[in-house]
BALOBA-1460 file (C-alpha; in Angstrom, 3 decimals):
// residues 337
<rec num="1" residu="x" x="43.901" y="95.356" z="80.840"/>
<rec num="2" residu="x" x="45.964" y="94.020" z="83.882"/>
<rec num="3" residu="x" x="48.325" y="97.532" z="85.773"/>
<rec num="4" residu="x" x="51.300" y="95.986" z="87.475"/>
<rec num="5" residu="x" x="52.375" y="97.979" z="90.594"/>
<rec num="6" residu="x" x="56.376" y="98.061" z="91.303"/>
<rec num="7" residu="x" x="56.831" y="97.431" z="95.090"/>
<rec num="8" residu="x" x="57.104" y="100.435" z="96.636"/>
<rec num="9" residu="x" x="60.967" y="101.715" z="98.007"/>
<rec num="10" residu="x" x="61.923" y="100.850" z="101.206"/>
<rec num="11" residu="x" x="62.039" y="104.192" z="103.119"/>
<rec num="12" residu="x" x="65.777" y="105.346" z="103.371"/>
<rec num="13" residu="x" x="66.667" y="104.937" z="107.163"/>
<rec num="14" residu="x" x="68.628" y="108.064" z="108.484"/>
<rec num="15" residu="x" x="70.569" y="109.111" z="111.458"/>
<rec num="16" residu="x" x="70.580" y="112.560" z="112.305"/>
<rec num="17" residu="x" x="73.363" y="114.161" z="114.096"/>
<rec num="18" residu="x" x="72.888" y="117.971" z="115.236"/>
<rec num="19" residu="x" x="74.403" y="120.608" z="116.728"/>
<rec num="20" residu="x" x="71.481" y="121.999" z="118.491"/>
<rec num="21" residu="x" x="69.057" y="119.247" z="120.121"/>
<rec num="22" residu="x" x="65.959" y="121.233" z="119.313"/>
<rec num="23" residu="x" x="66.427" y="121.346" z="115.409"/>
<rec num="24" residu="x" x="67.480" y="117.078" z="115.766"/>
<rec num="25" residu="x" x="63.948" y="116.515" z="116.963"/>
<rec num="26" residu="x" x="62.795" y="119.345" z="114.301"/>
<rec num="27" residu="x" x="64.117" y="117.472" z="111.943"/>
<rec num="28" residu="x" x="63.539" y="114.134" z="112.738"/>
<rec num="29" residu="x" x="59.686" y="114.954" z="112.328"/>
<rec num="30" residu="x" x="60.109" y="116.718" z="109.379"/>
<rec num="31" residu="x" x="61.864" y="113.897" z="107.671"/>
<rec num="32" residu="x" x="59.512" y="111.003" z="109.012"/>
<rec num="33" residu="x" x="56.849" y="113.344" z="107.508"/>
<rec num="34" residu="x" x="57.936" y="113.426" z="104.621"/>
<rec num="35" residu="x" x="58.413" y="109.118" z="104.469"/>
<rec num="36" residu="x" x="61.895" y="108.481" z="105.430"/>
<rec num="37" residu="x" x="62.597" y="106.229" z="108.474"/>
<rec num="38" residu="x" x="64.627" y="107.954" z="111.144"/>
<rec num="39" residu="x" x="66.749" y="105.197" z="113.197"/>
<rec num="40" residu="x" x="68.333" y="108.057" z="115.268"/>
<rec num="41" residu="x" x="68.835" y="111.729" z="115.952"/>
<rec num="42" residu="x" x="70.786" y="113.515" z="118.778"/>
<rec num="43" residu="x" x="73.128" y="115.938" z="119.313"/>
<rec num="44" residu="x" x="76.444" y="116.153" z="117.540"/>
<rec num="45" residu="x" x="79.019" y="114.758" z="120.532"/>
<rec num="46" residu="x" x="80.642" y="111.391" z="121.022"/>
<rec num="47" residu="x" x="77.845" y="109.478" z="122.546"/>
<rec num="48" residu="x" x="75.769" y="110.108" z="118.995"/>
<rec num="49" residu="x" x="78.344" y="109.011" z="117.437"/>
<rec num="50" residu="x" x="79.420" y="105.822" z="119.623"/>
<rec num="51" residu="x" x="75.422" y="105.070" z="119.264"/>
<rec num="52" residu="x" x="75.101" y="105.808" z="115.079"/>
<rec num="53" residu="x" x="78.363" y="103.318" z="114.418"/>
<rec num="54" residu="x" x="75.810" y="100.405" z="115.542"/>
<rec num="55" residu="x" x="73.049" y="101.480" z="113.897"/>
<rec num="56" residu="x" x="71.568" y="99.956" z="110.452"/>
<rec num="57" residu="x" x="71.690" y="103.471" z="108.668"/>
<rec num="58" residu="x" x="71.649" y="104.188" z="104.787"/>
<rec num="59" residu="x" x="72.577" y="107.917" z="105.446"/>
<rec num="60" residu="x" x="73.874" y="110.146" z="108.045"/>
<rec num="61" residu="x" x="71.936" y="114.107" z="108.310"/>
<rec num="62" residu="x" x="74.898" y="116.084" z="110.233"/>
<rec num="63" residu="x" x="73.417" y="119.577" z="110.602"/>
<rec num="64" residu="x" x="75.820" y="122.304" z="111.701"/>
<rec num="65" residu="x" x="75.131" y="125.606" z="113.177"/>
<rec num="66" residu="x" x="77.293" y="128.935" z="114.033"/>
<rec num="67" residu="x" x="79.104" y="127.357" z="116.650"/>
<rec num="68" residu="x" x="80.537" y="124.687" z="113.970"/>
<rec num="69" residu="x" x="84.338" y="125.922" z="115.197"/>
<rec num="70" residu="x" x="83.580" y="123.837" z="118.789"/>
<rec num="71" residu="x" x="82.645" y="120.471" z="116.757"/>
<rec num="72" residu="x" x="85.180" y="120.249" z="114.280"/>
<rec num="73" residu="x" x="87.378" y="117.817" z="115.448"/>
<rec num="74" residu="x" x="83.952" y="115.491" z="115.883"/>
<rec num="75" residu="x" x="83.326" y="116.269" z="111.780"/>
<rec num="76" residu="x" x="86.783" y="115.967" z="110.884"/>
<rec num="77" residu="x" x="86.682" y="112.167" z="112.339"/>
<rec num="78" residu="x" x="83.044" y="111.573" z="110.802"/>
<rec num="79" residu="x" x="84.703" y="112.976" z="107.171"/>
<rec num="80" residu="x" x="87.606" y="110.746" z="107.661"/>
<rec num="81" residu="x" x="86.729" y="107.599" z="108.852"/>
<rec num="82" residu="x" x="82.350" y="107.423" z="108.745"/>
<rec num="83" residu="x" x="81.337" y="104.663" z="106.031"/>
<rec num="84" residu="x" x="77.489" y="106.109" z="105.547"/>
<rec num="85" residu="x" x="77.168" y="109.398" z="103.175"/>
<rec num="86" residu="x" x="77.063" y="111.966" z="104.685"/>
<rec num="87" residu="x" x="75.068" y="115.276" z="104.207"/>
<rec num="88" residu="x" x="75.113" y="118.543" z="105.460"/>
<rec num="89" residu="x" x="72.719" y="120.716" z="106.639"/>
<rec num="90" residu="x" x="73.450" y="124.009" z="107.431"/>
<rec num="91" residu="x" x="71.087" y="125.345" z="110.161"/>
<rec num="92" residu="x" x="73.210" y="128.420" z="110.831"/>
<rec num="93" residu="x" x="70.943" y="131.854" z="110.273"/>
<rec num="94" residu="x" x="72.878" y="132.477" z="107.345"/>
<rec num="95" residu="x" x="71.965" y="128.857" z="106.085"/>
<rec num="96" residu="x" x="68.426" y="129.198" z="106.435"/>
<rec num="97" residu="x" x="66.212" y="126.617" z="108.270"/>
<rec num="98" residu="x" x="64.889" y="123.425" z="106.619"/>
<rec num="99" residu="x" x="61.472" y="122.886" z="105.191"/>
<rec num="100" residu="x" x="58.662" y="120.846" z="103.852"/>
<rec num="101" residu="x" x="60.193" y="121.162" z="100.649"/>
<rec num="102" residu="x" x="63.575" y="120.241" z="101.618"/>
<rec num="103" residu="x" x="62.408" y="117.450" z="102.899"/>
<rec num="104" residu="x" x="60.514" y="116.076" z="100.199"/>
<rec num="105" residu="x" x="63.091" y="116.662" z="98.031"/>
<rec num="106" residu="x" x="65.646" y="114.982" z="100.446"/>
<rec num="107" residu="x" x="63.509" y="112.204" z="100.496"/>
<rec num="108" residu="x" x="63.422" y="111.517" z="96.919"/>
<rec num="109" residu="x" x="67.463" y="111.886" z="96.847"/>
<rec num="110" residu="x" x="67.725" y="109.298" z="99.121"/>
<rec num="111" residu="x" x="64.813" y="106.878" z="98.557"/>
<rec num="112" residu="x" x="66.913" y="107.036" z="94.945"/>
<rec num="113" residu="x" x="70.218" y="106.208" z="96.564"/>
<rec num="114" residu="x" x="68.788" y="102.986" z="98.311"/>
<rec num="115" residu="x" x="67.580" y="101.259" z="95.979"/>
<rec num="116" residu="x" x="70.979" y="102.083" z="93.335"/>
<rec num="117" residu="x" x="74.010" y="102.202" z="95.660"/>
<rec num="118" residu="x" x="76.423" y="99.321" z="95.658"/>
<rec num="119" residu="x" x="77.368" y="97.459" z="98.823"/>
<rec num="120" residu="x" x="80.631" y="99.822" z="100.023"/>
<rec num="121" residu="x" x="84.058" y="98.686" z="98.759"/>
<rec num="122" residu="x" x="85.939" y="95.873" z="101.306"/>
<rec num="123" residu="x" x="89.376" y="96.926" z="102.135"/>
<rec num="124" residu="x" x="91.769" y="95.487" z="99.488"/>
<rec num="125" residu="x" x="93.563" y="93.043" z="102.039"/>
<rec num="126" residu="x" x="96.532" y="92.321" z="99.436"/>
<rec num="127" residu="x" x="97.473" y="95.515" z="98.421"/>
<rec num="128" residu="x" x="97.644" y="96.801" z="102.449"/>
<rec num="129" residu="x" x="99.165" y="93.449" z="103.301"/>
<rec num="130" residu="x" x="102.066" y="93.756" z="100.770"/>
<rec num="131" residu="x" x="104.350" y="96.149" z="102.659"/>
<rec num="132" residu="x" x="103.879" y="95.150" z="105.966"/>
<rec num="133" residu="x" x="104.744" y="91.806" z="105.258"/>
<rec num="134" residu="x" x="108.051" y="93.498" z="104.316"/>
<rec num="135" residu="x" x="109.519" y="94.236" z="108.074"/>
<rec num="136" residu="x" x="108.884" y="90.998" z="108.959"/>
<rec num="137" residu="x" x="112.717" y="90.745" z="108.067"/>
<rec num="138" residu="x" x="114.873" y="91.601" z="110.908"/>
<rec num="139" residu="x" x="116.495" y="95.404" z="110.797"/>
<rec num="140" residu="x" x="119.904" y="95.692" z="109.981"/>
<rec num="141" residu="x" x="122.069" y="96.754" z="112.389"/>
<rec num="142" residu="x" x="123.382" y="99.909" z="111.391"/>
<rec num="143" residu="x" x="124.964" y="103.423" z="113.183"/>
<rec num="144" residu="x" x="122.796" y="106.000" z="114.286"/>
<rec num="145" residu="x" x="123.704" y="109.452" z="113.948"/>
<rec num="146" residu="x" x="125.148" y="110.653" z="117.654"/>
<rec num="147" residu="x" x="121.882" y="111.710" z="119.945"/>
<rec num="148" residu="x" x="119.498" y="109.567" z="117.689"/>
<rec num="149" residu="x" x="116.766" y="107.615" z="119.467"/>
<rec num="150" residu="x" x="117.281" y="104.341" z="120.731"/>
<rec num="151" residu="x" x="113.786" y="103.761" z="121.264"/>
<rec num="152" residu="x" x="110.920" y="104.887" z="119.555"/>
<rec num="153" residu="x" x="107.103" y="104.326" z="120.222"/>
<rec num="154" residu="x" x="104.669" y="105.335" z="117.698"/>
<rec num="155" residu="x" x="101.015" y="106.793" z="119.209"/>
<rec num="156" residu="x" x="98.149" y="105.805" z="116.974"/>
<rec num="157" residu="x" x="94.868" y="107.838" z="117.245"/>
<rec num="158" residu="x" x="91.906" y="109.060" z="115.257"/>
<rec num="159" residu="x" x="88.472" y="109.943" z="116.791"/>
<rec num="160" residu="x" x="88.764" y="111.710" z="120.363"/>
<rec num="161" residu="x" x="92.732" y="110.916" z="120.161"/>
<rec num="162" residu="x" x="94.076" y="114.386" z="120.977"/>
<rec num="163" residu="x" x="92.677" y="114.897" z="123.760"/>
<rec num="164" residu="x" x="93.861" y="111.272" z="124.721"/>
<rec num="165" residu="x" x="97.418" y="112.413" z="123.721"/>
<rec num="166" residu="x" x="96.976" y="115.170" z="125.597"/>
<rec num="167" residu="x" x="96.583" y="113.052" z="128.736"/>
<rec num="168" residu="x" x="99.524" y="110.889" z="127.757"/>
<rec num="169" residu="x" x="101.898" y="113.237" z="127.362"/>
<rec num="170" residu="x" x="101.342" y="115.237" z="130.180"/>
<rec num="171" residu="x" x="102.138" y="112.077" z="131.897"/>
<rec num="172" residu="x" x="105.703" y="111.310" z="130.176"/>
<rec num="173" residu="x" x="108.488" y="112.448" z="132.113"/>
<rec num="174" residu="x" x="110.451" y="114.237" z="130.219"/>
<rec num="175" residu="x" x="113.989" y="112.136" z="130.690"/>
<rec num="176" residu="x" x="112.301" y="109.015" z="129.374"/>
<rec num="177" residu="x" x="114.965" y="107.447" z="126.976"/>
<rec num="178" residu="x" x="111.856" y="107.366" z="124.161"/>
<rec num="179" residu="x" x="111.046" y="109.701" z="120.565"/>
<rec num="180" residu="x" x="107.277" y="109.424" z="119.892"/>
<rec num="181" residu="x" x="106.174" y="109.752" z="116.550"/>
<rec num="182" residu="x" x="102.150" y="110.441" z="116.288"/>
<rec num="183" residu="x" x="99.932" y="109.295" z="113.712"/>
<rec num="184" residu="x" x="96.819" y="111.275" z="114.471"/>
<rec num="185" residu="x" x="93.996" y="110.939" z="111.741"/>
<rec num="186" residu="x" x="93.298" y="114.847" z="111.197"/>
<rec num="187" residu="x" x="93.211" y="117.371" z="108.524"/>
<rec num="188" residu="x" x="96.542" y="118.786" z="106.804"/>
<rec num="189" residu="x" x="95.683" y="122.106" z="107.894"/>
<rec num="190" residu="x" x="94.964" y="121.152" z="111.668"/>
<rec num="191" residu="x" x="98.949" y="119.145" z="112.481"/>
<rec num="192" residu="x" x="100.496" y="122.404" z="113.628"/>
<rec num="193" residu="x" x="98.400" y="123.319" z="115.718"/>
<rec num="194" residu="x" x="97.944" y="119.741" z="117.320"/>
<rec num="195" residu="x" x="101.585" y="120.378" z="117.826"/>
<rec num="196" residu="x" x="100.781" y="123.635" z="119.930"/>
<rec num="197" residu="x" x="98.321" y="122.057" z="121.951"/>
<rec num="198" residu="x" x="100.530" y="118.833" z="122.745"/>
<rec num="199" residu="x" x="103.496" y="121.675" z="123.447"/>
<rec num="200" residu="x" x="101.616" y="123.620" z="125.966"/>
<rec num="201" residu="x" x="100.892" y="120.287" z="128.493"/>
<rec num="202" residu="x" x="104.058" y="117.856" z="127.844"/>
<rec num="203" residu="x" x="107.312" y="118.280" z="128.933"/>
<rec num="204" residu="x" x="108.556" y="116.450" z="125.779"/>
<rec num="205" residu="x" x="109.577" y="118.876" z="122.775"/>
<rec num="206" residu="x" x="106.571" y="118.430" z="119.453"/>
<rec num="207" residu="x" x="106.941" y="119.216" z="116.667"/>
<rec num="208" residu="x" x="105.870" y="118.631" z="112.837"/>
<rec num="209" residu="x" x="107.837" y="116.019" z="111.213"/>
<rec num="210" residu="x" x="110.251" y="117.360" z="108.524"/>
<rec num="211" residu="x" x="112.325" y="115.903" z="105.693"/>
<rec num="212" residu="x" x="115.905" y="115.243" z="107.000"/>
<rec num="213" residu="x" x="115.271" y="115.555" z="111.226"/>
<rec num="214" residu="x" x="116.414" y="113.132" z="113.171"/>
<rec num="215" residu="x" x="114.296" y="111.265" z="116.084"/>
<rec num="216" residu="x" x="115.531" y="112.267" z="119.191"/>
<rec num="217" residu="x" x="115.039" y="111.064" z="122.838"/>
<rec num="218" residu="x" x="112.220" y="113.532" z="124.501"/>
<rec num="219" residu="x" x="110.862" y="114.462" z="121.312"/>
<rec num="220" residu="x" x="107.209" y="114.036" z="119.761"/>
<rec num="221" residu="x" x="106.797" y="113.689" z="115.948"/>
<rec num="222" residu="x" x="103.742" y="114.543" z="114.343"/>
<rec num="223" residu="x" x="103.458" y="112.772" z="110.749"/>
<rec num="224" residu="x" x="101.737" y="114.818" z="108.478"/>
<rec num="225" residu="x" x="98.305" y="114.549" z="106.942"/>
<rec num="226" residu="x" x="99.715" y="114.654" z="103.299"/>
<rec num="227" residu="x" x="102.619" y="112.535" z="102.707"/>
<rec num="228" residu="x" x="103.849" y="108.929" z="104.171"/>
<rec num="229" residu="x" x="106.073" y="108.943" z="106.959"/>
<rec num="230" residu="x" x="109.578" y="107.177" z="106.623"/>
<rec num="231" residu="x" x="112.662" y="106.426" z="108.045"/>
<rec num="232" residu="x" x="116.040" y="105.744" z="106.521"/>
<rec num="233" residu="x" x="118.618" y="103.023" z="107.622"/>
<rec num="234" residu="x" x="120.250" y="105.504" z="110.052"/>
<rec num="235" residu="x" x="117.157" y="107.223" z="111.446"/>
<rec num="236" residu="x" x="116.299" y="110.547" z="109.382"/>
<rec num="237" residu="x" x="112.469" y="111.407" z="108.362"/>
<rec num="238" residu="x" x="112.174" y="111.047" z="104.743"/>
<rec num="239" residu="x" x="108.441" y="112.101" z="103.628"/>
<rec num="240" residu="x" x="107.173" y="110.381" z="100.065"/>
<rec num="241" residu="x" x="104.075" y="111.302" z="98.333"/>
<rec num="242" residu="x" x="100.749" y="109.685" z="99.728"/>
<rec num="243" residu="x" x="98.539" y="107.795" z="97.368"/>
<rec num="244" residu="x" x="96.005" y="108.594" z="95.452"/>
<rec num="245" residu="x" x="93.883" y="105.840" z="96.943"/>
<rec num="246" residu="x" x="94.732" y="106.045" z="100.809"/>
<rec num="247" residu="x" x="91.957" y="105.263" z="103.011"/>
<rec num="248" residu="x" x="93.316" y="107.281" z="106.123"/>
<rec num="249" residu="x" x="95.676" y="110.301" z="106.604"/>
<rec num="250" residu="x" x="98.008" y="109.830" z="107.758"/>
<rec num="251" residu="x" x="97.854" y="105.795" z="107.763"/>
<rec num="252" residu="x" x="98.845" y="104.404" z="111.735"/>
<rec num="253" residu="x" x="99.359" y="101.108" z="109.687"/>
<rec num="254" residu="x" x="101.847" y="103.107" z="107.426"/>
<rec num="255" residu="x" x="103.765" y="104.846" z="110.382"/>
<rec num="256" residu="x" x="103.930" y="102.208" z="112.486"/>
<rec num="257" residu="x" x="105.380" y="99.374" z="109.855"/>
<rec num="258" residu="x" x="108.141" y="102.386" z="108.804"/>
<rec num="259" residu="x" x="108.990" y="102.469" z="111.854"/>
<rec num="260" residu="x" x="109.186" y="98.832" z="113.127"/>
<rec num="261" residu="x" x="111.360" y="98.183" z="110.150"/>
<rec num="262" residu="x" x="113.986" y="100.587" z="111.325"/>
<rec num="263" residu="x" x="114.047" y="99.786" z="115.014"/>
<rec num="264" residu="x" x="113.098" y="96.139" z="115.367"/>
<rec num="265" residu="x" x="112.122" y="95.318" z="118.691"/>
<rec num="266" residu="x" x="113.245" y="98.355" z="120.139"/>
<rec num="267" residu="x" x="110.243" y="100.225" z="119.134"/>
<rec num="268" residu="x" x="106.493" y="100.124" z="121.002"/>
<rec num="269" residu="x" x="103.003" y="101.119" z="119.709"/>
<rec num="270" residu="x" x="99.989" y="102.154" z="121.696"/>
<rec num="271" residu="x" x="96.764" y="102.629" z="119.912"/>
<rec num="272" residu="x" x="94.289" y="105.126" z="121.340"/>
<rec num="273" residu="x" x="90.689" y="106.157" z="120.730"/>
<rec num="274" residu="x" x="89.345" y="106.157" z="117.145"/>
<rec num="275" residu="x" x="86.800" y="104.764" z="114.916"/>
<rec num="276" residu="x" x="87.742" y="102.339" z="111.959"/>
<rec num="277" residu="x" x="90.670" y="99.394" z="112.188"/>
<rec num="278" residu="x" x="93.543" y="101.692" z="111.065"/>
<rec num="279" residu="x" x="96.438" y="100.397" z="113.216"/>
<rec num="280" residu="x" x="95.527" y="96.684" z="113.825"/>
<rec num="281" residu="x" x="97.972" y="95.489" z="110.657"/>
<rec num="282" residu="x" x="100.397" y="97.684" z="112.238"/>
<rec num="283" residu="x" x="100.388" y="96.054" z="115.615"/>
<rec num="284" residu="x" x="100.907" y="92.823" z="113.523"/>
<rec num="285" residu="x" x="104.485" y="94.476" z="111.848"/>
<rec num="286" residu="x" x="105.318" y="96.145" z="115.375"/>
<rec num="287" residu="x" x="104.543" y="92.746" z="116.802"/>
<rec num="288" residu="x" x="106.754" y="90.525" z="114.389"/>
<rec num="289" residu="x" x="109.866" y="92.357" z="115.230"/>
<rec num="290" residu="x" x="109.134" y="91.735" z="118.858"/>
<rec num="291" residu="x" x="107.828" y="95.097" z="119.479"/>
<rec num="292" residu="x" x="105.074" y="96.118" z="122.497"/>
<rec num="293" residu="x" x="101.982" y="97.009" z="121.883"/>
<rec num="294" residu="x" x="99.613" y="98.638" z="124.047"/>
<rec num="295" residu="x" x="95.935" y="100.497" z="123.899"/>
<rec num="296" residu="x" x="93.585" y="102.393" z="125.447"/>
<rec num="297" residu="x" x="91.034" y="100.707" z="127.631"/>
<rec num="298" residu="x" x="87.453" y="101.268" z="126.378"/>
<rec num="299" residu="x" x="85.868" y="103.110" z="129.518"/>
<rec num="300" residu="x" x="88.264" y="106.038" z="128.652"/>
<rec num="301" residu="x" x="87.900" y="105.913" z="124.901"/>
<rec num="302" residu="x" x="85.553" y="108.358" z="122.788"/>
<rec num="303" residu="x" x="85.369" y="105.475" z="120.224"/>
<rec num="304" residu="x" x="86.898" y="102.464" z="121.221"/>
<rec num="305" residu="x" x="86.717" y="100.721" z="117.511"/>
<rec num="306" residu="x" x="90.715" y="101.318" z="116.657"/>
<rec num="307" residu="x" x="92.141" y="99.789" z="119.847"/>
<rec num="308" residu="x" x="89.377" y="97.027" z="120.018"/>
<rec num="309" residu="x" x="90.396" y="96.144" z="116.809"/>
<rec num="310" residu="x" x="93.966" y="95.806" z="117.891"/>
<rec num="311" residu="x" x="93.367" y="93.845" z="120.881"/>
<rec num="312" residu="x" x="91.488" y="91.421" z="117.945"/>
<rec num="313" residu="x" x="95.248" y="91.049" z="116.794"/>
<rec num="314" residu="x" x="96.065" y="89.026" z="120.030"/>
<rec num="315" residu="x" x="99.575" y="91.462" z="120.595"/>
<rec num="316" residu="x" x="98.038" y="94.234" z="122.794"/>
<rec num="317" residu="x" x="99.624" y="92.985" z="126.172"/>
<rec num="318" residu="x" x="98.525" y="95.877" z="128.117"/>
<rec num="319" residu="x" x="95.472" y="98.195" z="128.094"/>
<rec num="320" residu="x" x="94.369" y="101.295" z="130.054"/>
<rec num="321" residu="x" x="93.467" y="104.916" z="130.510"/>
<rec num="322" residu="x" x="96.180" y="107.467" z="128.783"/>
<rec num="323" residu="x" x="97.770" y="108.403" z="132.129"/>
<rec num="324" residu="x" x="98.192" y="105.053" z="133.672"/>
<rec num="325" residu="x" x="99.912" y="104.143" z="130.382"/>
<rec num="326" residu="x" x="102.194" y="107.004" z="130.702"/>
<rec num="327" residu="x" x="102.811" y="105.780" z="134.046"/>
<rec num="328" residu="x" x="103.405" y="102.286" z="133.074"/>
<rec num="329" residu="x" x="105.668" y="103.487" z="130.286"/>
<rec num="330" residu="x" x="107.961" y="105.303" z="132.938"/>
<rec num="331" residu="x" x="107.960" y="101.952" z="134.837"/>
<rec num="332" residu="x" x="108.946" y="99.713" z="132.324"/>
<rec num="333" residu="x" x="112.031" y="101.851" z="131.441"/>
<rec num="334" residu="x" x="113.116" y="102.587" z="134.891"/>
<rec num="335" residu="x" x="113.194" y="98.789" z="135.292"/>
<rec num="336" residu="x" x="115.909" y="99.168" z="133.031"/>
<rec num="337" residu="x" x="113.951" y="97.317" z="129.583"/>
C-alpha cells in the first residue's frame, strides 16, 4: 500500500504593524511559533507603511491599542489603498491579549487563504479611461457668473496628504487668483474635520463642496468622499452618485478630469503624498487640455507612490516640497501667467 502525502502548504507570509513596539515583537514570536513566516514587524507609522509596500506578503496584521485615535489617518489610508488582506487585532485592555491558541487558529486560516486566494484583480483600464478620454476635446467658451474663478487647481492627496495640504495652504497667499479643489482620500465623516484643520492654517476660505456652490478665487473646496464632484458648464458645483465599484473616495482622477473638462488650460494639478496611482490618469487629462501638473518630491512625502506614478506620465513639470510648491505657484501668477 502506497501512502501519498500532499505537499505541505507554504507558510503564510505575514507583515505586522503594531501601535505598541513591544507587542509587535510578541506577536512576531507568537506567529512564528505557529508556523507563519513573519516578513516584517514594526510600528504603526509612516516608515513601516513604506516598508510593507515593498514586501512580498500575503496578509497584513494590524495590532491596535487604546491610542487608536492618534493613528486614525494611517488606518484610513490602509483601508483605502492596501492591496493586502488586513486583519485587525485588538490588544487594548478591553480587547484582550493574543495567545498561542489565537495564533494557531490564525495560522490555519491564513494557510487556507494562501492556498485558495485568487490573484488581486487588475484595474479595469477600459472603464476608467472612457470618461477621461472625453475631456480631450476643448471646453466650450462660456460666460461664468460674476465673481466665478478663472483659474482652478486640483490638489490630489492620500496617505500623508493632510499634513502636506496644511504646509502648502499655509504658504499660499490669500490674494492668489486661484480656486482650489481638494481631492483627499478620506472617510466620509472626516471631511468637515479636515476643512476645520485647513482653515486654521490657511489664509483661504476652506469648506466642503456643496451642490450649487460657485468656485471663487481664494477658496478651497473639499471634494466629498461619498459623491462624485462635477462642474456645470458655467462653473457651479454638481454632485453625482458614487459608483458602487469606485476604488477611491474621492477619486482624484475623476476630480482632475471634471475640472479640466470645464476649465481647459486654466486648470492646474498638484499630486501630493499618497499610496497607489490615483491621479495619474487625471494628470494626463489636465495635460491634454494644456494645463499644468506638479507633484510633491519623494523626500518630503510620507508615501511617494502617487506623485511617483504621476511623474511616470511625463506630465509633471515641477517637483518640490509642499511649501516650495506654494511659493512657486505664487511666483507663477505674479509673473503674469
